[in-house]
C-alpha positions, 0 to 999 in steps of 0.5 A: 209644205207651207212652212217648208217654203217659208223656210226656204225663202228666208234661208235664200234671203239671208244667203243673198244678203250675205253674198251682197255684203261680201261683194260690197266688202271686197269693193271697199277692200280693193278701193282701200288697197288702191288707195294705200298703194297710191299714197304710201308706197314710196315709188307710186306716192311720189307721183301726183296727177292733175286734170288740165283745165285750160288750153294754155299748153295746147297742142303739147298738153291738152284740156281734159288730159291728166298730167302726172307730176313727180313731186319728189324732184330736188330743186337743186337738180332741177336748176342743174337740169335747167342750166345744162339741158337744151330741152324745155322742162315742164313743171307743176306750180301753184299760184294765186290768180285773178279771173275777172277780178275774183281771186282764186287761191293756190291754183295749179298750173303746168307750164314750161320752166322759162328761167331761173334767177336769184334775188339776193339769196332767194331763188326765183322761177318764171314760167310760160305757156305754150305761146311763150308769153311769160306769166305774170308771176314770180314763183319761189321754192315753195310754189313748185309742185314737181316736174311733169313726166307724162299724160293720160289723154282726155280722161279728165272729163270722166274723172270730174264727173266721177268726182261729182256727187251725181257721178258717185251715185251713178258709180254706186248704182252701177256697181250694184247693178253689175252685182245683180246682173252677175249673181242673176247669170251664176244663179241661172247657170247653177239652176241649169246644172241642178236641172241637168243633174236631176234630169240624168238621175231620173234617166238612171232610175228609169233605166233601172 
């Protein structure tokens, strides 16, 4: 009797390990497929996203909004749109900036396109924030990342947390806890079904 119990126990452990491994592989596959879609499918991969960290475009774009940027924009088309349209165009650019005399290289800004002009053969761009004050830099074609197409409000804080080391650990723990809870609920239902079947069989045998 004792040997049978040990065999069942080992079998159950192997079964649980197999289920858990299968679950982790499924999660990894979902993450991989999502990454592949975002980076390699042409329609989707032409968009980048950035978390807004400063209030320079409030109330149009707020801190912790995630902005969607079309990085496939043709700069000649951008210039034509600027010349022909009365609407303000919002673009994403990157440039060095000094904060408290510390240089931060290639920082991303999402600002209004203020003007486009030529210096000889070089096409230059000026930008400004919501307050209309022109930014203290002159941009060239290589500094333009794309054109703003939309935003998802207020999820930047969560994404920043999820990207941190402690956020990643908590997300992994959450996944494991959810798996355990789901398995517990399914096992509980399975046990109830077994007991119901056994009771039905017992009742049938008693009636015989």
